[in-house]
Phi, psi and omega in degrees: 000134181244133178243126179250137179228148173248126178232154178300146182306322181293328177290319178298318178297320179297318178298315179300316179298317180296318179295317179295315179300319179295318179295318179297316179297317178298320179296318179297315180298315179298320179297319178296321180296321182287337179284343181290149178291167179296319181258118190252144169284178186297319180296314179295322180297318176297318178297314181298317182282343181077032181227165178284167178299319180297320178294320178300318178298320178296318180296322177298317177296333179274356176120005175299126185288133178232136174261128178240120180230120180052041177082356180263126182259137176222147177236133180276153175302321180300318180297320179293314178300316178298319180299316176300314182296321180296336184253015173289147174234000000 
């Protein structure tokens, strides 16, 4: 099904600008995520997962895997990705 709409040129330009701005922002976020190391500290893990520190703590209580070595905690990107997949419905 095809829907055709006519909008004023300035409105069309505004839509294009908004779409481009959204795409650029998404690209920046994705780039920052990829720059992070495989093993993340808690702040980086929250950033990678796109959640707050408090949410990350809740996820750990729900089973998000954490490696603790000599009192230092790290979460792998793989563990976060797996956690998301495990909770898909």
